[in-house]
C-alpha positions as CSV (number, residue, x, y, z in Angstrom):
1,X,6.9,-33.1,102.7
2,X,5.2,-31.5,105.7
3,X,4.3,-33.7,108.6
4,X,0.9,-32.8,110.0
5,X,0.6,-33.5,113.7
6,X,-2.9,-33.6,115.3
7,X,-2.8,-32.0,118.7
8,X,-5.7,-33.1,120.9
9,X,-6.9,-30.6,123.5
10,X,-10.1,-29.5,125.1
11,X,-10.0,-26.0,123.5
12,X,-7.4,-23.4,122.6
13,X,-8.2,-20.8,125.2
14,X,-5.5,-18.7,127.0
15,X,-4.3,-21.2,129.6
16,X,-1.2,-23.0,130.6
17,X,-0.8,-26.0,128.2
18,X,-2.5,-24.2,125.4
19,X,-0.1,-21.3,125.7
20,X,2.8,-23.8,125.8
21,X,1.6,-25.4,122.6
22,X,1.3,-22.1,120.9
23,X,4.8,-21.2,121.9
24,X,6.1,-24.3,120.2
25,X,3.9,-23.9,117.3
26,X,5.1,-20.3,116.5
27,X,8.7,-21.5,116.5
28,X,8.8,-24.9,114.7
29,X,9.8,-25.1,111.1
30,X,6.4,-25.2,109.4
31,X,7.9,-26.4,106.1
32,X,8.7,-29.6,108.1
33,X,5.9,-29.8,110.7
34,X,2.4,-28.3,110.8
35,X,0.1,-28.5,113.8
36,X,-3.7,-29.1,113.5
37,X,-6.0,-29.2,116.5
38,X,-8.8,-31.5,117.5
39,X,-10.8,-29.8,120.3
40,X,-13.7,-30.9,122.4
41,X,-15.6,-27.7,122.8
42,X,-17.2,-25.5,120.1
43,X,-16.5,-21.8,120.3
44,X,-14.3,-19.0,119.2
45,X,-11.3,-19.3,121.6
46,X,-8.3,-17.0,122.1
47,X,-5.8,-18.8,119.9
48,X,-8.1,-20.0,117.1
49,X,-7.5,-17.1,114.7
50,X,-3.7,-17.3,115.1
51,X,-3.8,-21.0,114.5
52,X,-5.5,-20.5,111.2
53,X,-3.1,-17.7,110.2
54,X,-0.2,-20.1,110.9
55,X,-1.8,-22.7,108.6
56,X,-3.4,-24.9,111.2
57,X,-6.8,-26.5,111.1
58,X,-9.3,-26.8,114.0
59,X,-11.7,-29.7,114.3
60,X,-14.4,-30.1,116.9
61,X,-15.2,-33.5,118.4
62,X,-18.2,-34.2,120.8
63,X,-17.7,-33.3,124.5
64,X,-16.1,-36.1,126.6
65,X,-19.1,-36.7,128.7
66,X,-19.9,-40.4,129.5
67,X,-23.3,-40.1,127.8
68,X,-21.4,-39.0,124.6
69,X,-19.0,-41.9,124.4
70,X,-20.9,-43.9,121.7
71,X,-21.2,-40.8,119.5
72,X,-17.6,-39.8,120.3
73,X,-16.1,-43.1,119.0
74,X,-18.3,-43.0,116.0
75,X,-17.1,-39.4,115.2
76,X,-13.5,-40.4,115.8
77,X,-13.8,-43.5,113.5
78,X,-15.2,-41.3,110.7
79,X,-12.6,-38.6,111.4
80,X,-9.6,-40.8,111.0
81,X,-11.0,-42.5,108.0
82,X,-11.5,-39.1,106.4
83,X,-8.0,-37.8,107.4
84,X,-5.4,-40.4,106.5
85,X,-2.8,-37.7,106.6
86,X,-2.4,-38.0,110.4
87,X,0.3,-40.4,111.3
88,X,1.1,-38.6,114.6
89,X,-1.5,-37.9,117.2
90,X,-0.4,-36.0,120.3
91,X,-3.0,-35.8,123.2
92,X,-2.7,-33.3,126.0
93,X,-5.8,-34.0,128.2
94,X,-4.1,-36.1,130.8
95,X,-6.0,-39.3,131.8
96,X,-8.8,-38.4,129.4
97,X,-6.3,-38.9,126.6
98,X,-7.2,-42.5,126.9
99,X,-10.4,-42.0,124.8
100,X,-9.0,-40.3,121.7
101,X,-5.9,-42.5,121.8
102,X,-8.0,-45.6,122.0
103,X,-9.8,-44.4,118.9
104,X,-6.5,-43.6,117.2
105,X,-5.2,-47.1,118.0
106,X,-8.4,-48.7,116.6
107,X,-7.8,-46.6,113.4
108,X,-4.2,-47.9,113.3
109,X,-2.6,-44.5,113.7
110,X,1.1,-45.5,114.1
111,X,2.3,-42.8,116.5
112,X,0.1,-42.1,119.5
113,X,1.6,-39.7,122.1
114,X,0.1,-39.2,125.6
115,X,1.4,-36.0,127.3
116,X,1.1,-35.5,131.0
117,X,0.6,-31.9,132.2
118,X,-0.4,-32.5,135.8
119,X,0.3,-34.4,139.0
120,X,-3.3,-35.1,140.1
121,X,-6.9,-34.8,139.0
122,X,-9.9,-33.0,140.4
123,X,-12.4,-35.0,142.5
124,X,-15.5,-34.7,140.4
125,X,-18.2,-36.9,139.0
126,X,-15.8,-38.3,136.4
127,X,-13.1,-39.1,139.0
128,X,-13.4,-42.9,139.0
129,X,-13.4,-42.9,135.2
130,X,-10.3,-40.7,135.1
131,X,-8.5,-43.0,137.5
132,X,-9.5,-46.0,135.3
133,X,-8.3,-44.2,132.2
134,X,-5.0,-43.3,133.9
135,X,-4.3,-47.0,134.5
136,X,-5.2,-47.9,130.9
137,X,-3.5,-45.1,129.0
138,X,-0.3,-47.0,128.7
139,X,-2.3,-49.6,126.7
140,X,-3.3,-47.2,123.9
141,X,-0.4,-44.8,123.7
142,X,2.9,-45.9,122.4
143,X,4.9,-42.8,123.1
144,X,4.9,-40.7,126.2
145,X,5.8,-37.1,127.1
146,X,5.6,-35.0,130.2
147,X,6.2,-31.4,131.3
148,X,8.3,-32.7,134.3
149,X,9.4,-35.7,136.3
150,X,6.5,-35.6,138.8
151,X,3.9,-35.3,136.0
152,X,5.3,-38.2,134.0
153,X,5.5,-40.4,137.1
154,X,1.9,-39.6,138.0
155,X,0.2,-40.3,134.7
156,X,2.4,-43.2,133.5
157,X,3.0,-44.7,137.0
158,X,6.7,-45.6,136.4
159,X,5.4,-48.1,133.7
160,X,6.8,-46.2,130.7
161,X,9.7,-44.0,130.0
162,X,8.7,-40.5,128.8
163,X,10.2,-37.6,126.9
164,X,10.7,-34.4,128.8
165,X,9.2,-31.4,126.9
166,X,9.6,-28.2,129.0
167,X,6.8,-25.7,129.2
168,X,8.9,-23.1,127.4
169,X,7.9,-19.5,126.9
170,X,9.1,-16.5,124.8
171,X,11.5,-15.2,127.5
172,X,12.1,-11.8,126.0
173,X,8.4,-10.9,126.3
174,X,8.5,-11.2,130.1
175,X,11.8,-9.7,131.1
176,X,11.4,-6.7,133.5
177,X,10.3,-3.5,131.8
178,X,10.2,-0.3,133.8
179,X,8.0,1.5,131.2
180,X,5.3,-1.2,131.4
181,X,5.5,-1.2,135.1
182,X,4.8,2.6,135.3
183,X,2.0,2.4,132.7
184,X,0.1,-0.5,134.2
185,X,0.4,0.7,137.8
186,X,-1.0,4.1,136.6
187,X,-3.8,2.4,134.7
188,X,-5.0,0.5,137.8
189,X,-4.1,3.1,140.4
190,X,-1.3,1.1,141.9
191,X,1.3,3.8,142.4
192,X,3.0,3.4,145.8
193,X,1.1,0.1,146.4
194,X,2.6,-3.3,147.3
195,X,1.1,-5.5,144.6
196,X,0.6,-9.3,145.0
197,X,-0.2,-11.2,141.8
198,X,-1.9,-14.5,140.9
199,X,-2.8,-15.8,137.5
200,X,-4.7,-19.0,136.9
201,X,-8.1,-20.6,136.2
202,X,-10.6,-19.8,138.9
203,X,-10.9,-23.5,139.9
204,X,-10.5,-25.4,143.1
205,X,-7.1,-26.7,142.0
206,X,-5.7,-23.2,141.9
207,X,-6.8,-22.6,145.6
208,X,-7.6,-18.9,145.3
209,X,-9.8,-19.2,148.4
210,X,-6.7,-19.9,150.4
211,X,-5.0,-17.0,148.6
212,X,-7.7,-14.6,149.8
213,X,-7.2,-15.9,153.4
214,X,-3.5,-15.1,153.1
215,X,-4.2,-11.7,151.6
216,X,-6.8,-10.8,154.2
217,X,-4.3,-11.4,157.0
218,X,-1.5,-9.5,155.2
219,X,-3.7,-6.6,154.3
220,X,-4.5,-6.0,157.9
221,X,-0.8,-5.5,158.5
222,X,-0.1,-3.7,155.3
223,X,-3.2,-1.8,154.2
224,X,-1.3,-0.4,151.3
225,X,-1.3,-3.8,149.6
226,X,-3.3,-4.9,146.5
227,X,-4.0,-8.3,145.2
228,X,-4.5,-8.9,141.4
229,X,-6.1,-12.1,140.3
230,X,-6.3,-12.9,136.6
231,X,-8.5,-15.8,135.3
232,X,-11.9,-17.2,134.6
233,X,-13.6,-20.3,135.9
234,X,-16.4,-22.0,137.9
235,X,-15.2,-20.6,141.2
236,X,-15.6,-17.0,140.1
237,X,-18.9,-16.3,142.0
238,X,-17.5,-17.9,145.2
239,X,-14.4,-15.8,145.0
240,X,-16.3,-12.6,144.4
241,X,-18.5,-13.5,147.4
242,X,-15.5,-14.1,149.6
243,X,-13.9,-10.8,148.6
244,X,-17.1,-9.1,149.6
245,X,-17.4,-11.0,152.9
246,X,-13.8,-10.1,153.8
247,X,-14.5,-6.5,152.8
248,X,-11.6,-6.6,150.4
249,X,-13.5,-4.9,147.5
250,X,-11.1,-2.0,147.4
251,X,-8.0,-4.1,147.7
252,X,-8.6,-7.0,145.3
253,X,-8.6,-6.6,141.5
254,X,-10.2,-9.5,139.7
255,X,-9.5,-9.5,135.9
256,X,-10.6,-11.7,133.0
257,X,-8.0,-13.5,131.0
258,X,-5.9,-11.0,129.1
259,X,-3.6,-11.0,126.1
260,X,-1.1,-8.6,127.8
261,X,-0.3,-10.6,131.0
262,X,3.4,-10.1,130.2
263,X,2.9,-6.4,131.0
264,X,0.7,-7.0,134.1
265,X,3.6,-9.0,135.6
266,X,5.7,-5.9,135.5
267,X,3.2,-4.1,137.8
268,X,3.4,-6.8,140.5
269,X,5.9,-7.0,143.4
270,X,5.5,-10.7,144.2
271,X,3.7,-13.7,142.7
272,X,1.8,-16.2,144.7
273,X,0.7,-19.7,143.6
274,X,-0.9,-21.7,146.4
275,X,-2.2,-24.5,144.1
276,X,-3.3,-27.9,145.4
277,X,-1.4,-29.5,142.6
278,X,0.3,-28.6,139.3
279,X,2.3,-29.9,136.5
280,X,4.9,-27.3,135.6
281,X,2.9,-24.1,135.7
282,X,3.6,-21.8,132.8
283,X,2.6,-18.8,134.9
284,X,5.3,-19.7,137.4
285,X,7.8,-19.6,134.6
286,X,6.6,-16.3,133.3
287,X,6.6,-14.8,136.8
288,X,10.2,-15.8,137.4
289,X,11.4,-14.4,134.0
290,X,9.6,-11.2,135.0
291,X,12.0,-11.0,137.9
292,X,9.3,-11.5,140.6
293,X,9.9,-13.2,143.9
294,X,7.6,-16.3,143.8
295,X,5.9,-18.1,146.6
296,X,4.7,-21.5,145.4
297,X,2.8,-24.1,147.4
298,X,4.3,-27.5,147.9
299,X,1.8,-28.8,145.4
300,X,3.9,-27.1,142.7
301,X,6.8,-29.3,141.6
302,X,10.2,-27.9,142.5
303,X,11.3,-28.4,138.9
304,X,9.6,-25.1,138.1
305,X,12.3,-23.2,140.1
306,X,15.0,-21.7,137.9
307,X,15.5,-18.3,139.7
308,X,17.0,-17.9,143.1
309,X,14.0,-16.1,144.3
310,X,11.4,-18.8,144.3
311,X,10.3,-20.5,147.5
312,X,7.9,-23.3,148.4
313,X,5.5,-23.2,151.4
314,X,2.9,-25.5,152.9
315,X,-0.7,-24.6,152.5
316,X,-1.3,-26.0,156.0
317,X,-0.1,-22.7,157.6
318,X,-1.3,-19.4,156.0
319,X,0.7,-17.5,158.6
320,X,4.0,-18.7,157.1
321,X,2.9,-17.1,153.8
322,X,2.0,-13.8,155.6
323,X,5.4,-13.8,157.3
324,X,7.1,-14.3,154.0
325,X,5.1,-11.5,152.4
326,X,6.1,-9.1,155.2
327,X,9.8,-9.8,154.6
328,X,9.3,-9.4,150.8
329,X,7.4,-6.1,151.2
330,X,10.3,-4.7,153.1
331,X,12.9,-6.0,150.6
332,X,11.2,-5.2,147.3
333,X,11.8,-1.4,147.7
334,X,15.5,-1.9,147.8
335,X,16.1,-4.3,144.9
336,X,16.4,-4.1,141.1
337,X,14.5,-6.8,139.3
338,X,16.8,-6.5,136.3
339,X,19.5,-8.2,138.4
340,X,17.6,-11.5,138.8
341,X,19.9,-14.5,138.1
342,X,18.4,-17.4,136.1
343,X,19.8,-20.9,136.7
344,X,19.1,-22.5,133.3
345,X,17.5,-22.0,129.9
346,X,15.2,-25.0,129.8
347,X,12.1,-22.8,129.7
348,X,13.3,-20.5,126.9
349,X,11.4,-21.4,123.8
350,X,14.2,-20.2,121.6
351,X,16.3,-23.1,122.9
352,X,13.6,-25.7,123.6
353,X,11.4,-25.7,120.5
354,X,14.1,-27.8,118.7
355,X,13.5,-30.6,121.2
356,X,9.9,-31.1,120.1
357,X,10.7,-30.5,116.5
358,X,13.4,-33.2,116.5
359,X,11.2,-35.5,118.5
360,X,8.5,-35.5,115.8
361,X,11.0,-35.8,113.0
362,X,12.7,-38.8,114.7
363,X,9.3,-40.5,115.2
364,X,8.4,-39.9,111.6
365,X,11.7,-41.3,110.4
366,X,10.9,-44.5,112.2
367,X,7.8,-44.8,110.0
368,X,9.8,-44.3,106.9
369,X,12.0,-47.1,108.1
370,X,8.8,-49.3,108.3
371,X,8.7,-49.0,112.1
372,X,6.2,-51.5,113.5
373,X,4.3,-50.8,116.7
């Protein structure tokens, strides 16, 4: 018998938690466990075709806008009535998981997992609702997961124990490759340049405005430097405007989301992540496996660090970041990225996928034993 697990997400575009889910999905034993996806945005997203090739199904629920809540619960009621095969529902949309898990509880779905992927939420028009849902989520979920300690404490407020599921990646795809480095640097005209990298959604949380402030100061000192930013988001026009205002047009490369980011890392010399807050960022894991020195903000949980060359800096002082970049720019020329030492294997999917696989199997075994919520 194959257990079908319904993964609840916003969509399956190429971003952190979605990439993490796909890493697990590719490795689990699909004769035992199959993933299907309930999304909240209609469109053809980066991972959709691969999901279908792997045997997964994709369903589309109404958007989670307050004005849609009545139609949303009607949809979810009909959905669960039409799909009695789902005994495990695993939601990944942080505090907003309250809504699908409430619907699942009303439908008497026996295993309802809330998964925390962050340590804060954006201050937007749904902020108060999200805070309310964060407090109520423990009433509708009956199992709890998190990408790290800080993320679990944030969403579940020390009210529930949670299962640690690392944001694991396919390590071998990111290990330093000199051939990729030469090819990408030639493609983008980066030969003899000091390349700073950043990958993330172009949103306030990722703090690329601060990143540009840092780079502006550093570029005045080292005019041979280039900043690569990869991502999409609502801040794109503001970022482009700031690049123009700072006259960095010839020194900043802004790229859309790409399927070959593992190769782009190889062209970088250092990775910067000045986020306001994070869970355990997948890109931070990828960058470390690529052998890059990493400068993270203090909004990034220290649990992400598994190489000796990752440091954490306050975003209150951009000059500290610039000083660190100066030191790294002098050091990078002398070191071999192949010699990077990793401190553990938690983030290697070839070790970690079995954690999630066994977790699902153990939960399903409880149902077979007539487990009662």
